Steps between C-alpha positions, in 0.01 A plus 500: 500500500784737584671423170197524283390832661838666478627380159256723295547812722886471500480392131866412451449390135328834421748700696801329346501710176460814706789385728704446184439855376640626827821288481558457123834684533622260769709190442349146553686466835371831632153419375501170683628672827222771476236228432624302810480819712154579377372145579645515857369848572157396365505185707570698817230756438239231437614292804472810725147580367394135550632480858416839633265683263178360640629525866574874439138557377353293795714725737319800363155343582414353163314164572605182312165459308508866396863458396414196291208679328724808431793282390283289270353809338857629435600172352190488272571857393868411412391184319233692305747780418753255363236324284419831327823687506714564193830308426714768672340694785604859510640484852731209418668612188879579492565868468882457431769236467734457801878467491659205692569713807148665492343152462672364811427813699132502400434122541254569781339824363359503247590153371347315805258757628276583322602318169490154639344509845246788512206605732281231325739229585529614867121537535447157348751343744329666795166372384641146467641515863147605619351177363668311784417513869761623752748206580368468860148419386592199275701186529879537498548250216242697290682822569834361400350348193344833398827691573710254299250505209496886501877506501516251215267724299714806569823320405341373183397860404842631576668232302279563195584881535870415508497265203259712295715817550818323444367339181305801388657510152405135445148537638456802272575277189315181616177606658446819309225747594217266426625210709577722794160663479312173497694370805452814699126521421451144600656554843320829540169317476615255767610795715145650463341174614736481797395857601136380487584218732691724747210751511236223552695362803470848656142557401400150636643595836341845507156363391520243785517797746180654375209408724216313331 
């Protein structure tokens, strides 16, 4: 669920050509180093959002059912937006090519945030964390299983980001715009369905609190 929800939002295959436009002047070695840095930075951002994002909102008095409804609505909106957006969103286009020194210095911003992991990715991760009850309310084995599964999903996304960005010239030749567009739209529809599921979990709990 973590992988299926984050893959279309992070959209490594769609972002690879944009990343390539940034680092086209760089050597293959530097491009690989920058791709590795972007993948690591993105993983850390998503992991922090997964572990602490929902807890921060709960600290400010947002109940878990409300958080699920709001998070599900955000996920649905992101999925719907990806389904109907153009091939290159305006806020994710490369304004200029970077030299090798600039690319290494700007691996976090703008290459990681917001090019790869943006507000939509962070909001989606927080919504996913809200679908699980706090660890003290469930079985320890179930908690560890959920955590390991979530980590595996984040690692898978980070690895795909790394390989997609490292092999951006090859992807540009093999997939082309049509292949990338079909894959991204498919996962965007899955993302929309996941958003409906998350919102329904919160609505069901809220409806149960309404007196008959």
